[in-house]
matplotlib code that plots the C-alpha trace (Angstrom):
import matplotlib.pyplot as plt

x = [25.4, 23.3, 19.3, 16.5, 16.3, 14.2, 11.6, 12.3, 12.3, 9.3, 9.8, 6.8, 7.9, 4.6, 4.1, 4.3, 7.3, 11.0, 12.8, 15.4, 13.3, 11.0, 14.3, 15.5, 12.3, 12.2, 15.8, 14.7, 11.6, 14.0, 15.4, 12.9, 11.6, 14.9, 15.6, 18.8, 20.5, 23.2, 26.2, 25.1, 26.4, 24.8, 25.3, 27.4, 25.4, 26.4, 25.4, 22.3, 21.4, 21.8, 19.7, 16.3, 17.4, 17.8, 20.4, 23.6, 22.9, 19.8, 20.9, 24.3, 21.2, 19.1, 22.5, 23.8, 19.8, 20.2, 23.6, 23.2, 20.1, 22.3, 20.4, 24.1, 27.4, 30.7, 33.8, 36.7, 37.3, 35.0, 31.3, 28.2, 27.0, 23.9, 24.8, 25.9, 23.6, 20.2, 18.3, 15.2, 12.3, 11.8, 8.4, 9.4, 9.0, 5.7, 6.8, 6.4, 6.1, 9.5, 7.9, 6.4, 3.0, 2.3, 1.2, -2.7, -2.4, -1.4, 2.1, 3.9, 6.4, 9.5, 11.7, 15.3, 17.8, 20.8, 24.1, 25.1, 28.5, 30.0, 30.0, 32.6, 31.3, 31.7, 35.3, 35.9, 33.3, 32.7, 31.1, 29.2, 32.5, 33.3, 37.0, 39.2, 38.4, 41.6, 43.4, 40.7, 42.4, 40.7, 43.6, 43.9, 40.0, 40.5, 42.6, 40.4, 37.4, 39.1, 40.7, 37.1, 36.0, 39.0, 38.1, 36.3, 33.6, 32.7, 29.5, 28.1, 27.9, 26.2, 22.9, 20.5, 22.0, 21.3, 19.9, 22.1, 25.0, 27.6, 28.6, 32.1, 31.9, 29.9, 32.5, 34.8, 32.6, 32.0, 35.5, 36.3, 33.5, 35.2, 38.6, 38.4, 34.8, 34.1, 31.0, 30.5, 28.4, 28.2, 28.1, 24.5, 23.8, 25.3, 23.1, 24.6, 23.0, 24.1, 25.6, 24.5, 21.2, 19.8, 20.8, 19.1, 15.8, 15.3, 15.8, 13.3, 10.8, 11.8, 12.1, 9.1, 5.2, 3.0, 2.8, 5.6, 7.5, 11.2, 14.0, 16.5, 19.2, 19.1, 20.9, 21.2, 21.0, 18.5, 18.5, 17.6, 14.2, 12.8, 13.8, 11.7, 8.9, 8.5, 8.0, 5.5, 7.1, 6.0, 9.2, 11.0, 14.0, 16.2, 19.1, 22.7, 25.8, 29.1, 29.1, 26.0, 22.2, 21.1, 20.0, 18.1, 15.9, 15.4, 14.6, 12.0, 10.5, 10.3, 8.3, 5.9, 5.9, 6.6, 9.6, 10.0, 13.5, 16.4, 18.8, 22.3, 25.8, 27.8, 31.0, 31.2, 27.9, 26.4, 26.6, 28.4, 31.3, 31.4, 31.8, 29.8, 31.8, 31.3, 29.1, 26.8, 27.0, 26.4, 23.1, 21.5, 22.1, 20.9, 17.6, 17.2, 17.2, 14.8, 12.0, 12.9, 13.7, 16.1, 19.0, 20.3, 23.9, 25.2, 29.2, 29.1, 32.7, 34.1, 37.6, 38.6, 39.4, 42.5, 42.2, 45.0, 42.4, 39.4, 35.8, 34.0, 30.3, 27.6, 27.4, 30.4, 29.3, 28.3, 24.7, 23.8, 21.5, 19.0, 21.4, 21.0, 24.2, 24.7, 28.4, 30.1, 32.6, 31.8, 33.7, 36.4, 37.2, 35.4, 31.4, 30.6, 31.2, 28.0, 29.0, 26.7, 26.1, 23.3, 24.4, 21.6, 20.4, 19.6, 16.0, 15.9, 18.4, 16.1, 13.2, 15.7, 16.8, 12.8, 12.3, 15.5, 14.6, 11.0, 13.2, 16.6, 16.6, 20.3, 23.3, 26.6, 27.8, 30.8, 31.9, 31.1, 33.6, 35.9, 35.6, 35.9, 39.3, 40.9, 39.8, 41.2, 44.5, 44.5, 44.3, 41.7, 43.3, 46.6, 44.2, 43.1, 46.1, 47.1, 44.3, 44.1, 47.6, 46.5, 43.0, 45.1, 47.3, 44.4, 42.5, 45.4, 45.5, 41.9, 42.8, 45.1, 43.4, 40.0, 42.3, 44.0, 40.7, 38.1, 39.4, 37.3, 34.1, 33.7, 34.0, 35.1, 36.3, 38.8, 36.9, 38.1, 37.9, 35.7, 35.9, 34.1, 34.4, 31.3, 32.0, 29.5, 29.2, 29.8, 27.1, 23.8, 24.7, 22.5, 23.4, 21.3, 22.7, 26.0, 25.5, 24.4, 27.2, 29.8, 28.3, 29.0, 32.2, 32.8, 32.4, 29.6, 28.8, 25.5, 23.5, 22.5, 19.1, 18.5, 20.1, 17.6, 14.8, 12.3, 14.3, 15.3, 18.4, 21.7, 24.0, 26.7, 28.3, 29.5, 33.1, 34.0, 37.9, 38.8, 38.4, 40.3, 43.9, 45.4, 45.8, 42.0, 41.3, 43.5, 41.8, 37.8, 38.1, 39.7, 36.8, 34.2, 36.2, 35.9, 32.0, 31.1, 32.9, 31.1, 27.7]
y = [139.7, 141.2, 140.2, 142.9, 143.3, 146.5, 144.1, 141.1, 142.6, 144.2, 147.0, 149.1, 152.0, 152.3, 148.4, 147.7, 145.1, 147.0, 147.2, 145.2, 142.2, 142.8, 142.5, 139.2, 137.4, 138.6, 136.7, 133.7, 133.4, 133.5, 130.8, 128.7, 129.3, 127.6, 131.0, 131.2, 128.5, 127.1, 128.6, 131.8, 135.0, 137.7, 141.5, 143.8, 145.8, 149.1, 147.6, 146.2, 149.1, 151.1, 149.2, 148.8, 152.7, 152.4, 153.0, 150.7, 149.9, 148.2, 145.4, 144.8, 144.3, 141.8, 140.3, 139.8, 138.7, 135.7, 134.8, 133.7, 132.0, 129.9, 131.3, 133.1, 133.0, 134.8, 134.5, 137.4, 139.3, 137.0, 138.4, 137.0, 133.5, 131.9, 128.9, 125.2, 123.6, 125.4, 125.4, 124.0, 125.9, 128.7, 129.1, 132.4, 133.2, 132.7, 129.4, 129.1, 126.4, 124.6, 123.8, 125.0, 123.6, 121.3, 121.8, 122.8, 120.6, 117.0, 116.2, 113.3, 112.5, 111.3, 109.4, 109.9, 107.2, 109.5, 108.5, 111.6, 112.4, 111.6, 114.1, 114.7, 111.9, 109.1, 110.3, 107.1, 106.6, 103.6, 105.1, 103.7, 104.3, 107.7, 109.5, 111.1, 114.9, 115.8, 114.8, 116.5, 118.6, 122.0, 124.7, 123.4, 124.4, 127.1, 129.1, 127.2, 128.9, 132.3, 132.1, 132.1, 135.2, 137.0, 136.4, 139.3, 136.3, 135.8, 138.1, 135.2, 132.5, 134.7, 134.3, 131.0, 128.5, 124.8, 122.8, 119.7, 121.8, 123.2, 122.9, 122.6, 120.0, 117.8, 117.6, 116.4, 114.3, 112.8, 112.4, 111.0, 108.5, 107.6, 107.2, 105.8, 103.6, 103.1, 105.1, 106.6, 109.2, 113.1, 116.2, 115.9, 112.4, 114.0, 115.7, 117.2, 117.2, 118.2, 114.8, 111.0, 110.9, 113.5, 111.9, 108.9, 110.8, 112.7, 109.2, 107.5, 109.9, 110.2, 106.6, 105.3, 105.4, 104.5, 100.9, 99.9, 97.0, 97.5, 95.5, 96.1, 94.2, 92.8, 93.8, 96.9, 100.6, 102.3, 105.6, 103.6, 102.1, 105.4, 107.0, 104.5, 104.1, 107.7, 107.5, 104.8, 102.0, 98.3, 97.1, 93.4, 92.4, 90.6, 88.3, 88.8, 86.5, 86.3, 87.3, 90.0, 90.3, 86.7, 86.5, 83.2, 85.2, 87.8, 86.0, 84.5, 87.3, 88.8, 86.0, 86.6, 90.3, 93.0, 94.8, 98.0, 98.4, 96.8, 99.1, 97.7, 98.5, 96.5, 97.7, 96.8, 96.4, 98.0, 96.7, 93.6, 95.5, 92.3, 92.8, 91.9, 89.3, 89.0, 86.2, 87.7, 90.6, 89.3, 87.5, 90.7, 92.8, 89.4, 89.8, 93.9, 93.5, 89.8, 91.4, 95.3, 96.5, 99.4, 98.9, 101.6, 101.4, 103.3, 103.7, 105.5, 105.0, 103.6, 105.2, 103.0, 99.8, 98.0, 95.2, 94.9, 96.4, 98.5, 96.7, 98.7, 99.8, 97.7, 101.1, 100.1, 97.2, 97.0, 95.9, 97.7, 100.2, 100.1, 101.0, 104.5, 105.0, 107.6, 108.7, 111.0, 113.3, 113.8, 110.8, 111.9, 115.5, 115.7, 115.2, 118.6, 119.4, 118.0, 116.6, 113.8, 113.0, 110.8, 109.2, 107.8, 108.6, 111.8, 111.9, 110.6, 113.1, 115.8, 114.6, 114.4, 117.7, 119.1, 117.5, 119.2, 122.8, 122.2, 121.1, 123.1, 125.8, 124.6, 123.5, 126.3, 127.1, 128.3, 125.3, 123.4, 125.5, 125.0, 121.6, 120.9, 123.1, 120.7, 117.7, 119.5, 120.1, 116.5, 117.9, 115.2, 112.0, 112.6, 113.2, 109.7, 108.2, 109.5, 109.1, 105.3, 104.8, 105.9, 104.1, 100.9, 100.9, 101.7, 98.5, 96.3, 97.6, 97.3, 93.5, 93.3, 95.1, 92.7, 89.4, 90.5, 91.9, 90.0, 86.7, 84.1, 85.8, 87.3, 86.0, 88.2, 88.8, 91.3, 93.7, 94.3, 97.5, 100.5, 102.3, 99.6, 96.0, 93.6, 91.5, 89.0, 87.5, 83.7, 83.9, 85.8, 89.2, 92.4, 94.8, 97.7, 96.5, 96.8, 100.0, 101.4, 100.1, 101.5, 104.7, 105.0, 103.7, 106.6, 104.1, 104.8, 101.9, 101.7, 98.9, 97.0, 96.1, 99.4, 98.0, 94.5, 95.4, 93.7, 95.1, 91.8, 91.3, 90.5, 90.1, 91.7, 95.3, 97.6, 99.3, 102.3, 102.9, 105.4, 108.3, 106.7, 106.8, 103.8, 104.8, 105.3, 102.2, 100.0, 102.1, 101.3, 97.7, 97.0, 98.6, 96.4, 93.3, 94.6, 95.0, 92.1, 89.8, 91.7, 91.0]
z = [152.6, 150.2, 151.2, 151.6, 155.2, 155.3, 153.8, 155.7, 158.5, 159.4, 162.4, 163.6, 166.0, 167.6, 168.7, 172.6, 171.4, 171.5, 168.1, 169.0, 170.3, 166.8, 164.8, 166.9, 166.1, 162.5, 162.7, 164.0, 161.8, 159.0, 160.8, 161.5, 157.6, 156.2, 154.4, 157.1, 157.2, 159.9, 159.2, 157.0, 157.8, 158.8, 158.1, 160.5, 162.8, 161.2, 157.7, 159.3, 161.4, 158.0, 156.1, 158.6, 159.8, 163.0, 165.8, 165.5, 169.6, 168.6, 166.6, 168.9, 171.8, 169.5, 168.1, 171.8, 172.7, 169.6, 170.8, 174.3, 173.1, 170.5, 167.2, 166.6, 166.9, 166.2, 165.3, 166.0, 162.8, 161.1, 161.7, 163.3, 161.8, 162.4, 164.8, 163.4, 166.2, 166.5, 169.8, 170.6, 170.1, 172.3, 174.4, 174.6, 171.0, 168.9, 166.9, 163.4, 161.1, 160.3, 156.9, 154.3, 153.9, 151.5, 148.3, 147.0, 144.2, 142.8, 140.9, 139.9, 142.9, 141.4, 143.4, 143.6, 142.7, 142.3, 144.3, 145.9, 147.4, 150.3, 153.5, 155.5, 157.8, 154.7, 153.2, 151.5, 148.6, 146.8, 144.1, 141.1, 139.0, 138.7, 137.3, 139.8, 139.2, 140.5, 137.2, 134.7, 132.2, 134.3, 133.4, 129.4, 129.4, 131.6, 128.7, 126.2, 127.8, 127.9, 124.8, 123.3, 124.9, 123.7, 119.9, 117.9, 116.8, 120.9, 120.1, 117.9, 121.1, 123.0, 121.0, 120.2, 118.6, 117.2, 119.3, 118.2, 119.7, 118.2, 114.6, 115.6, 118.5, 116.7, 114.0, 116.5, 117.9, 114.3, 113.6, 117.0, 116.5, 113.3, 114.2, 117.9, 117.8, 113.9, 113.2, 110.3, 111.6, 110.4, 111.6, 111.1, 113.0, 116.4, 118.8, 121.7, 125.4, 128.2, 129.5, 128.8, 131.0, 129.4, 126.2, 127.3, 128.1, 125.3, 123.1, 125.2, 124.6, 120.9, 120.5, 122.9, 122.9, 125.8, 125.8, 123.7, 124.9, 126.1, 126.9, 129.6, 131.0, 134.9, 136.9, 134.9, 135.3, 137.5, 135.7, 132.4, 134.0, 135.1, 131.7, 129.5, 132.2, 132.6, 129.0, 129.1, 127.9, 129.3, 130.7, 130.3, 132.3, 130.3, 132.4, 131.9, 132.3, 131.2, 128.2, 128.3, 127.5, 127.1, 124.1, 123.8, 126.4, 124.3, 121.5, 122.9, 124.1, 120.9, 119.8, 122.3, 122.1, 119.9, 120.6, 120.4, 122.2, 124.2, 126.2, 126.5, 127.9, 126.0, 126.4, 130.3, 131.5, 134.5, 137.4, 136.6, 134.3, 132.1, 128.4, 125.7, 123.6, 119.8, 119.2, 121.7, 119.1, 116.5, 117.8, 119.6, 115.5, 114.3, 116.4, 115.7, 112.4, 111.9, 114.4, 113.8, 117.2, 118.0, 120.5, 122.6, 123.1, 126.2, 125.7, 129.0, 129.4, 126.2, 127.1, 130.2, 128.7, 129.8, 127.6, 124.4, 122.5, 123.3, 121.7, 118.5, 119.3, 118.4, 116.4, 114.6, 112.8, 109.1, 109.6, 113.0, 111.3, 113.7, 116.4, 118.5, 120.3, 123.4, 124.9, 127.0, 128.0, 131.4, 132.4, 130.5, 131.4, 134.5, 135.4, 136.1, 132.3, 131.2, 127.5, 126.2, 122.8, 120.5, 117.3, 115.4, 111.5, 110.9, 110.9, 114.6, 115.5, 114.0, 115.8, 119.4, 118.8, 118.3, 121.7, 123.0, 122.3, 124.1, 127.6, 127.0, 124.2, 123.1, 125.3, 126.5, 123.4, 124.7, 127.0, 123.9, 121.9, 124.6, 124.6, 120.8, 120.7, 123.4, 121.0, 117.9, 120.0, 120.9, 125.0, 125.4, 124.0, 126.0, 129.0, 128.4, 128.0, 131.3, 133.2, 131.6, 133.3, 136.4, 136.5, 135.5, 138.4, 140.6, 139.5, 140.1, 143.4, 144.0, 143.2, 145.5, 148.0, 147.6, 147.8, 151.2, 152.9, 151.6, 149.4, 151.4, 151.2, 148.1, 143.9, 141.2, 138.1, 137.4, 135.1, 131.6, 131.8, 133.3, 136.5, 139.3, 140.6, 140.6, 144.0, 144.5, 148.4, 148.7, 151.1, 151.4, 152.7, 153.9, 151.9, 152.6, 156.7, 155.4, 153.8, 157.0, 159.4, 156.7, 157.1, 161.0, 159.7, 157.4, 154.1, 151.8, 149.6, 147.1, 147.8, 145.2, 145.2, 142.9, 140.0, 139.9, 138.0, 140.4, 143.3, 144.7, 146.7, 144.6, 147.6, 145.8, 145.4, 142.6, 144.1, 142.2, 142.7, 140.0, 142.3, 145.2, 146.1, 146.7, 150.7, 150.8, 148.6, 151.0, 154.0, 152.5, 151.6, 155.2, 156.9, 154.2, 155.8, 159.3, 159.3, 156.7, 159.9, 162.8, 160.2]

ax = plt.figure().add_subplot(projection="3d")
ax.plot(x, y, z, "-o")
ax.set_aspect("equal")
plt.show()
């Protein structure tokens, strides 16, 4: 373990306190400050003795005392570690504050709404609709990454590059959008970002000025709420139904206020999973052209559609010139591969890229070249077909489990696409309490109140199924049913 122990553990040979006690107290201080965390390894006694400049027996004595007190633990042939469970404050030692002091300056406190991965206690996680990372073409990606570093021209990627992203990947994305989604967007109309959330944030900051009115779906995508709110937008929620965002409600709003933008998830509405129908799409675009507002289309999981034919994006329509299209490869390849993008008119992309330059000089050129290679060689397309087959089966299995365990307690529609179900309870359910009870049973769900713009209870759950095996799905749905019965 590489740590500057000589500077961390200050030893005073003229002090009345024994050297081994000074070392022991210093290690406890590091644990209390949080710089040494439970489970972290400590240097061997010989290494630490050489580093500090004391006799090895002194270190052995200090370690032994801390092991006896419960601060440290040992593992045969592995070494000495900070104990997983720490003792209560030892009265014989001078107590230091366990937390850092509060900041002496004002700042904006942003509230996190991120869904965290499950812990050991929550082995079954019904997420928002994440892909199964075990299916990701990681071997192909690793080989492409390696080939790039073996090229003679690899040095060109080590410097600064275009804030819009590597031209090779922008051309690959442009070709994909043209052939698969009907968009006529050249490479100069595409900006690559670190995931779709960054794309959404940059779009909001480029599009909106403080006081501008932005209409959003409700229930809707909470990070979109935050992105536009932090840009200074005045938010107006618009209800959704089985066909998507309600055009009549939006039109009434347009007559009352000047709308700057409307944010929608038409392919698979978040969180309800419904697909916006053709006539509703035409109404939305007609309103955009009539009232002059931009449509921010978040097509977060376009590749996962189980119908006979996937619906083309709004941005593919002939009169869709006011549309800013946001997509991502992160759900297709793996969430850790942060590749999102914005497709929009070239002047908007230039402005967006200038903003991106301020907060993130550029993306990851090597990764972008590797992903472009996978797209050019058809690896991404083949992976999409393979994953779609597996997710289609899991979607059917999820339906069977819901019918078997929760058929009398919920109602839902099998989603046309996406990686999650929107399940409505027939009777009001305290979903926060439900989530807490399930957590104790090793199951994690997310209360949907965050999806309601006003935080009102929705009495429903969004249950992602793609990242769970059939056995985990069955076990998880069964536990939800049993906890519901007790509630």
